[in-house]
Residue frames relative to the residue before (quaternion, step in Angstrom):
aa qw qx qy qz dx dy dz
X 1.0000 0.0000 0.0000 0.0000 0.00 0.00 0.00
X 0.6307 0.5380 -0.3321 0.4498 3.55 1.03 -0.82
X 0.6380 0.5258 -0.3286 0.4567 3.58 0.98 -0.83
X 0.6609 0.4996 -0.3065 0.4687 3.57 0.95 -0.87
X 0.6414 0.5120 -0.3327 0.4645 3.58 0.97 -0.77
X 0.6391 0.5157 -0.3232 0.4703 3.59 0.99 -0.80
X 0.6467 0.5241 -0.3133 0.4571 3.57 0.99 -0.86
X 0.6910 0.4671 -0.2822 0.4740 3.57 0.85 -0.96
X 0.6282 0.5375 -0.3385 0.4493 3.58 0.99 -0.75
X 0.6631 0.4973 -0.3028 0.4704 3.58 0.95 -0.87
X 0.6670 0.4941 -0.3049 0.4669 3.59 0.92 -0.88
X 0.6474 0.5239 -0.3127 0.4568 3.55 0.98 -0.87
X 0.6365 0.5281 -0.3245 0.4590 3.58 1.02 -0.80
X 0.6394 0.5205 -0.3245 0.4636 3.60 1.02 -0.78
X 0.6645 0.4929 -0.3036 0.4726 3.58 0.93 -0.88
X 0.6326 0.5262 -0.3299 0.4627 3.57 0.97 -0.83
X 0.6478 0.5114 -0.3182 0.4665 3.58 1.00 -0.82
X 0.6369 0.5255 -0.3289 0.4583 3.60 0.99 -0.80
X 0.6607 0.4966 -0.3100 0.4699 3.58 0.93 -0.88
X 0.6633 0.5130 -0.3090 0.4488 3.58 0.89 -0.93
X 0.6711 0.4897 -0.3013 0.4680 3.58 0.95 -0.85
X 0.6410 0.5126 -0.3238 0.4707 3.58 1.03 -0.75
X 0.6321 0.5222 -0.3260 0.4707 3.58 1.03 -0.77
X 0.6595 0.5127 -0.3093 0.4544 3.56 0.90 -0.94
X 0.6668 0.5089 -0.2981 0.4556 3.57 0.95 -0.90
X 0.7177 0.4278 -0.2394 0.4945 3.57 1.12 -0.69
X 0.4820 -0.6805 0.4286 0.3476 3.57 1.28 -0.02
X 0.5175 0.6269 -0.4164 0.4072 3.55 1.17 0.63
X 0.5008 -0.6155 0.5096 0.3327 3.54 -1.25 0.44
X 0.5701 -0.6036 0.4262 0.3593 3.60 -1.01 0.73
X 0.6880 0.5003 -0.3104 0.4242 3.61 0.96 -0.71
X 0.5139 0.6226 -0.4276 0.4067 3.59 1.27 0.18
X 0.7391 0.3710 -0.1988 0.5259 3.59 1.24 -0.36
X 0.2035 -0.7787 0.5871 0.0863 3.56 -0.80 1.09
X 0.2978 -0.7422 0.5761 0.1693 3.56 -0.90 0.96
X 0.0926 -0.7478 0.6563 0.0393 3.54 -0.92 1.03
X 0.2154 -0.7777 0.5762 0.1299 3.60 -0.67 1.05
X 0.2886 -0.7653 0.5571 0.1438 3.56 -0.70 1.15
X 0.1371 -0.8556 0.4990 0.0138 3.55 -0.26 1.33
X 0.3045 0.7788 -0.5057 0.2121 3.61 1.22 0.25
X 0.8199 0.1975 -0.2491 0.4761 3.52 -1.15 0.98
X 0.6615 0.4826 -0.3220 0.4752 3.62 1.21 -0.14
X 0.5590 -0.6682 0.3865 0.3028 3.60 -1.05 0.76
X 0.6817 -0.4788 0.3719 0.4094 3.51 -1.35 0.29
X 0.5815 0.5894 -0.3807 0.4117 3.59 1.09 -0.59
X 0.6381 0.5062 -0.3280 0.4786 3.59 1.06 -0.68
X 0.6176 0.5374 -0.3441 0.4599 3.59 1.02 -0.76
X 0.6447 0.5210 -0.3212 0.4580 3.57 1.00 -0.81
X 0.6419 0.5074 -0.3273 0.4727 3.58 0.97 -0.80
X 0.6422 0.5270 -0.3246 0.4522 3.57 0.91 -0.88
X 0.6398 0.5185 -0.3263 0.4640 3.58 0.99 -0.80
X 0.6290 0.5273 -0.3244 0.4701 3.58 1.04 -0.79
X 0.7006 0.4643 -0.2521 0.4796 3.57 1.11 -0.74
X 0.6618 -0.5618 0.2862 0.4054 3.57 1.26 0.17
X 0.4540 0.6670 -0.4716 0.3558 3.60 1.24 0.05
X 0.1316 -0.8162 0.5606 0.0459 3.56 -0.93 0.91
X 0.7401 0.3169 -0.1970 0.5595 3.60 1.24 -0.32
X 0.0299 0.7860 -0.6156 0.0476 3.58 -0.82 1.05
X 0.1914 -0.7941 0.5710 0.0817 3.55 -1.19 0.59
X 0.0976 -0.7648 0.6358 0.0359 3.50 -1.25 0.68
X 0.2394 -0.8010 0.5320 0.1342 3.58 -1.16 0.50
X 0.7265 0.3174 -0.2236 0.5670 3.61 1.28 -0.02
X 0.4276 -0.7393 0.4537 0.2546 3.56 -0.52 1.17
X 0.6404 0.5508 -0.3502 0.4047 3.60 0.93 -0.79
X 0.6778 0.4265 -0.2831 0.5278 3.57 1.21 -0.44
X 0.6875 0.5326 -0.2819 0.4053 3.54 0.94 -0.95
X 0.6515 0.5635 -0.3383 0.3790 3.59 0.84 -0.95
X 0.7126 0.4163 -0.2922 0.4832 3.65 0.74 -0.87
X 0.6200 0.5444 -0.3471 0.4458 3.58 1.08 -0.64
X 0.6548 0.5047 -0.3063 0.4719 3.56 0.97 -0.89
X 0.6344 0.5240 -0.3255 0.4659 3.58 1.03 -0.78
X 0.6745 0.5014 -0.2945 0.4549 3.58 0.95 -0.88
X 0.7524 0.3506 -0.1840 0.5264 3.57 1.19 -0.56
X 0.3135 0.8092 -0.4613 0.1847 3.58 1.24 0.31
X 0.6308 0.5364 -0.3341 0.4503 3.59 1.23 -0.35
X 0.6131 0.5792 -0.3421 0.4142 3.60 1.26 -0.20
X 0.4944 -0.6725 0.4642 0.2963 3.62 -1.11 0.64
X 0.2882 0.7906 -0.4792 0.2494 3.56 0.65 1.16
X 0.2652 -0.6968 0.6399 0.1864 3.51 -1.30 0.55
X 0.2096 -0.8087 0.5446 0.0745 3.57 -0.68 1.15
X 0.1329 -0.7738 0.6179 0.0420 3.53 -0.93 1.04
X 0.1999 -0.7396 0.6261 0.1455 3.58 -0.96 0.85
X 0.0893 -0.8534 0.5133 -0.0147 3.57 -0.57 1.19
X 0.6064 0.5895 -0.3560 0.3975 3.60 1.23 -0.06
X 0.6456 -0.4565 0.4085 0.4559 3.54 -1.32 0.07
X 0.1755 -0.8290 0.5304 0.0263 3.53 -0.70 1.16
X 0.2572 -0.7502 0.5951 0.1300 3.55 -0.77 1.12
X 0.5900 -0.6211 0.3799 0.3491 3.56 -1.01 0.78
X 0.6369 0.5369 -0.3524 0.4265 3.64 1.07 -0.52
X 0.6613 0.4712 -0.3061 0.4970 3.60 1.29 -0.10
X 0.4438 0.7431 -0.4302 0.2566 3.57 1.28 -0.23
X 0.6457 0.5300 -0.3479 0.4257 3.61 0.84 -0.88
X 0.6620 0.4999 -0.3067 0.4667 3.58 0.93 -0.86
X 0.6811 0.5075 -0.2950 0.4377 3.59 0.82 -1.01
X 0.6557 0.5107 -0.3191 0.4554 3.59 0.94 -0.84
X 0.5866 0.6087 -0.3630 0.3919 3.57 1.19 -0.45
X 0.8152 0.2083 -0.1078 0.5296 3.61 1.11 -0.54
X 0.6461 0.5521 -0.3422 0.4008 3.62 1.03 -0.62
X 0.3237 -0.7144 0.5883 0.1969 3.54 -1.12 0.76
X 0.7805 0.1194 -0.0491 0.6117 3.54 1.21 -0.66
X 0.1297 -0.7135 0.6767 0.1271 3.53 -1.22 0.61
X 0.1990 -0.8317 0.5132 0.0733 3.55 -0.44 1.25
X 0.6953 0.4977 -0.2444 0.4573 3.58 1.28 -0.13
X 0.2543 0.7687 -0.5422 0.2246 3.59 1.00 0.79
X 0.1207 0.8432 -0.5066 0.1335 3.58 -0.53 1.14
X 0.7839 0.1939 -0.1547 0.5692 3.60 1.20 0.27
X 0.6349 -0.5851 0.3621 0.3513 3.54 -1.17 0.69
X 0.6151 0.5577 -0.3512 0.4327 3.60 1.02 -0.75
X 0.6514 0.5047 -0.3103 0.4740 3.57 1.03 -0.77
X 0.6074 0.5494 -0.3507 0.4541 3.59 1.02 -0.76
X 0.6686 0.5072 -0.2993 0.4540 3.58 0.88 -0.96
X 0.6750 0.4979 -0.2956 0.4574 3.57 0.93 -0.91
X 0.6513 0.5096 -0.3119 0.4678 3.59 0.97 -0.85
X 0.6434 0.5259 -0.3194 0.4555 3.57 0.96 -0.86
X 0.6516 0.5276 -0.3163 0.4438 3.58 0.87 -0.93
X 0.7201 0.4448 -0.2566 0.4666 3.58 0.86 -0.95
X 0.6092 0.5414 -0.3565 0.4568 3.58 1.07 -0.67
X 0.6564 0.4935 -0.3064 0.4813 3.58 0.95 -0.86
X 0.6526 0.5348 -0.3147 0.4349 3.58 0.90 -0.94
X 0.7601 0.3740 -0.1966 0.4937 3.57 0.99 -0.87
X 0.4635 -0.7158 0.4219 0.3080 3.58 1.28 0.03
X 0.5292 0.6251 -0.4067 0.4046 3.56 1.14 0.64
X 0.2878 -0.6843 0.6259 0.2392 3.53 -1.33 0.31
X 0.1605 -0.8185 0.5503 0.0370 3.55 -0.68 1.14
X 0.3569 -0.7238 0.5523 0.2092 3.56 -0.84 1.01
X 0.0929 -0.8178 0.5678 0.0166 3.59 -0.83 0.96
X 0.1109 -0.7445 0.6543 0.0733 3.52 -1.11 0.84
X 0.3713 -0.6985 0.5615 0.2425 3.55 -1.01 0.78
X 0.3153 -0.7431 0.5598 0.1871 3.56 -0.80 1.03
X 0.1926 -0.7938 0.5726 0.0695 3.54 -0.67 1.16
X 0.2117 -0.7717 0.5911 0.1014 3.57 -0.83 1.05
X 0.1774 -0.8126 0.5500 0.0763 3.57 -0.41 1.23
X 0.6225 0.4911 -0.3554 0.4949 3.58 1.30 0.24
X 0.5984 0.6358 -0.3104 0.3760 3.56 1.32 0.06
X 0.5121 -0.5810 0.4633 0.4307 3.58 1.18 -0.01
X 0.7520 -0.4029 0.2665 0.4485 3.58 -1.21 -0.30
X 0.8514 0.1332 -0.0179 0.5070 3.57 0.87 -0.86
X 0.4972 0.6618 -0.4348 0.3547 3.62 1.20 0.27
X 0.4808 -0.6121 0.5180 0.3548 3.52 -1.29 -0.51
X 0.4922 -0.6975 0.4472 0.2669 3.56 -1.07 0.75
X 0.6539 -0.5108 0.3898 0.3993 3.54 -1.28 0.37
X 0.7751 0.2702 -0.1423 0.5532 3.57 1.06 -0.75
X 0.7079 -0.4086 0.2472 0.5203 3.56 1.07 0.76
X 0.5619 0.6075 -0.4440 0.3434 3.52 -1.30 0.06
X 0.3454 -0.7181 0.5752 0.1849 3.49 -1.29 0.52
X 0.5429 -0.6146 0.4579 0.3433 3.58 -1.06 0.68
X 0.6954 -0.5012 0.3103 0.4109 3.61 -1.17 0.51
X 0.6508 0.5463 -0.3206 0.4186 3.57 1.04 -0.72
X 0.6842 0.4887 -0.2846 0.4605 3.58 1.23 -0.34
X 0.4459 0.7271 -0.4405 0.2801 3.59 1.27 -0.16
X 0.6745 0.5418 -0.3121 0.3925 3.58 0.77 -1.03
X 0.6859 0.4798 -0.2894 0.4643 3.56 0.83 -0.98
X 0.6755 0.4902 -0.2960 0.4645 3.58 0.91 -0.93
X 0.6200 0.5435 -0.3391 0.4530 3.58 1.01 -0.77
X 0.6497 0.5190 -0.3154 0.4573 3.57 0.97 -0.81
X 0.6405 0.5230 -0.3187 0.4633 3.56 1.04 -0.80
X 0.6663 0.4934 -0.3048 0.4687 3.59 0.90 -0.92
X 0.6750 0.5142 -0.3001 0.4358 3.57 0.86 -0.99
X 0.7377 0.4151 -0.2292 0.4806 3.57 1.07 -0.66
X 0.5776 0.6212 -0.3658 0.3831 3.59 1.26 -0.14
X 0.4787 -0.6685 0.4831 0.3009 3.61 -0.81 0.94
X 0.8110 0.2831 -0.2140 0.4652 3.56 -1.02 0.82
X 0.7019 0.4224 -0.2619 0.5102 3.58 1.26 -0.21
X 0.1626 -0.7565 0.6276 0.0863 3.54 -1.24 0.63
X 0.3192 -0.7435 0.5561 0.1899 3.57 -0.75 1.03
X 0.0826 -0.8527 0.5158 -0.0015 3.57 -0.40 1.24
X 0.7786 -0.3179 0.2019 0.5020 3.64 1.11 -0.33
X 0.5937 -0.5688 0.4615 0.3331 3.52 -1.28 -0.60
X 0.1114 -0.7611 0.6352 0.0698 3.52 -1.29 0.54
X 0.0562 0.7796 -0.6234 -0.0223 3.56 -1.19 0.49
X 0.2754 -0.6786 0.6472 0.2114 3.49 -1.44 0.26
X 0.5282 -0.6260 0.4548 0.3497 3.60 -0.86 0.88
X 0.3868 -0.7731 0.4497 0.2247 3.64 -0.54 1.11
X 0.4197 -0.7038 0.5264 0.2268 3.52 -1.22 0.66
X 0.7664 0.2326 -0.1353 0.5833 3.58 1.26 -0.39
X 0.6760 0.5007 -0.3545 0.4082 3.55 -1.29 0.18
X 0.7833 -0.3949 0.2294 0.4219 3.53 -1.34 -0.02
X 0.7198 0.4291 -0.2553 0.4823 3.60 1.17 -0.47
X 0.3764 0.7323 -0.4914 0.2839 3.60 1.22 0.09
X 0.8303 0.1374 -0.1330 0.5235 3.58 -0.75 1.06
X 0.6698 0.4419 -0.2851 0.5241 3.59 1.29 0.10
X 0.0670 -0.8601 0.5051 0.0246 3.54 0.68 1.16
X 0.6430 0.5332 -0.3350 0.4360 3.58 0.90 -0.88
X 0.6715 0.4880 -0.2943 0.4737 3.58 0.90 -0.92
X 0.6324 0.5352 -0.3345 0.4491 3.59 1.01 -0.80
X 0.6990 0.4608 -0.2802 0.4696 3.58 0.87 -0.91
X 0.6138 0.5263 -0.3523 0.4713 3.58 1.08 -0.59
X 0.6160 0.5273 -0.3383 0.4775 3.57 1.08 -0.71
X 0.6379 0.5186 -0.3305 0.4636 3.60 0.97 -0.80
X 0.6402 0.5197 -0.3296 0.4599 3.59 1.00 -0.77
X 0.6242 0.5202 -0.3417 0.4723 3.59 1.02 -0.72
X 0.6598 0.4993 -0.3043 0.4720 3.56 0.98 -0.83
X 0.6139 0.5388 -0.3371 0.4682 3.58 1.11 -0.68
X 0.6275 0.5288 -0.3299 0.4667 3.58 1.00 -0.82
X 0.6466 0.5129 -0.3120 0.4707 3.57 0.98 -0.86
X 0.6604 0.5215 -0.3088 0.4433 3.57 0.91 -0.94
X 0.6934 0.5031 -0.2850 0.4299 3.58 0.91 -0.89
X 0.5125 0.6118 -0.4351 0.4167 3.59 1.21 -0.14
X 0.7456 0.3527 -0.1935 0.5313 3.56 1.09 -0.74
X 0.7839 0.1763 -0.0641 0.5919 3.57 1.14 -0.69
X 0.1849 -0.8567 0.4697 0.1063 3.60 0.41 1.23
X 0.6760 0.5090 -0.3042 0.4374 3.61 1.08 -0.58
X 0.5795 0.6005 -0.3735 0.4050 3.61 1.25 -0.23
X 0.1377 0.8700 -0.4548 0.1317 3.54 0.69 1.18
X 0.5350 0.6358 -0.4160 0.3695 3.62 1.20 -0.20
X 0.0106 -0.7551 0.6555 -0.0024 3.55 -1.07 0.85
X 0.0766 -0.8230 0.5627 -0.0160 3.56 -0.28 1.33
X 0.2655 0.7482 -0.5537 0.2514 3.56 -0.47 1.24
X 0.7231 0.4364 -0.3100 0.4366 3.55 -1.19 0.51
X 0.0474 -0.7799 0.6239 -0.0126 3.50 -1.02 0.95
X 0.8292 -0.2454 0.1331 0.4842 3.59 -1.24 -0.27
X 0.7644 0.4105 -0.2124 0.4495 3.58 0.86 -0.95
X 0.8172 0.2455 -0.1008 0.5116 3.59 1.11 -0.52
X 0.2729 0.7982 -0.5064 0.1788 3.59 1.14 0.47
X 0.6063 0.5676 -0.3669 0.4190 3.60 1.05 -0.66
X 0.6494 0.5121 -0.3168 0.4644 3.57 0.96 -0.87
X 0.6462 0.5208 -0.3201 0.4569 3.58 1.01 -0.79
X 0.6510 0.5041 -0.3139 0.4728 3.58 0.95 -0.86
X 0.6376 0.5322 -0.3227 0.4540 3.57 0.97 -0.86
X 0.6840 0.4901 -0.2858 0.4585 3.57 0.98 -0.84
X 0.6212 -0.5726 0.3420 0.4115 3.59 1.15 -0.50
X 0.3143 0.7717 -0.5046 0.2260 3.61 1.22 0.22
X 0.3466 -0.7333 0.5504 0.1983 3.55 -1.12 0.73
X 0.7764 0.1736 -0.0872 0.5996 3.58 1.24 -0.48
X 0.0913 -0.7657 0.6337 0.0622 3.57 -1.04 0.82
X 0.2771 -0.7723 0.5604 0.1131 3.56 -1.02 0.91
X 0.0327 0.8391 -0.5346 0.0952 3.57 -0.17 1.31
X 0.1038 -0.8158 0.5683 0.0280 3.56 -0.78 1.06
X 0.8103 0.3348 -0.1847 0.4440 3.56 0.10 -1.33
X 0.6236 0.5487 -0.3600 0.4248 3.63 1.03 -0.63
X 0.6926 0.4147 -0.2715 0.5241 3.59 1.21 -0.40
X 0.8097 0.3350 -0.1388 0.4615 3.56 0.74 -1.12
X 0.5576 -0.5857 0.4084 0.4233 3.59 1.21 -0.37
X 0.6849 -0.4585 0.3575 0.4391 3.55 -1.33 0.15
X 0.4641 -0.7252 0.4421 0.2514 3.54 -0.76 1.08
X 0.4775 -0.6243 0.5219 0.3316 3.57 -1.10 0.64
X 0.5403 -0.6105 0.4592 0.3529 3.58 -1.11 0.61
X 0.4071 -0.6841 0.5466 0.2598 3.53 -1.06 0.78
X 0.4805 -0.6903 0.4638 0.2784 3.54 -0.97 0.81
């Protein structure tokens, strides 16, 4: 356990240094960027170590893995983000532990999240997942709504009981005009965030950037970066 803690501490320090250097280069304060550690495929024991090391935000993308892990770590001062494509039959479980759902991308999901948030007496932070590989109004390969669908979905979230519209999320696309152009993709997301805040001033979260491209996200103005392998190591293959 000590070896694993030393490994995670060293990796976390490297990521923190990368974020700090990117902030400095962009003329931003380090406290403008929140690190979310993506703990998918890793055990609850790693989450506990991360909490000991000062991590406060963790993310998962599969409810069947996340739910028992969140339960095992329920005594820790953690904020849980759900970042994967979410089916409506998993909503009740996810609302039970997630503080934020970053992958809101369709009206049916908004309705389901609202119903469960009200039922459980919780307020759930929601980010609209933007697909920059979807054209203006399509859907992305990995979920998300095209830029043209943000306004309508934002209105639904903002008006839904139990939900709070907090901002936008994207994943750097593998296809389309932004493929291989992470900086341009994140700058486009920032423009869309500016547009959104004209109607919803409190929706200030911009979640973008992962292990390989967090610097580009920080440069563009992201408020949250989602880092997995750079902290936890190369993921084991899922069976």
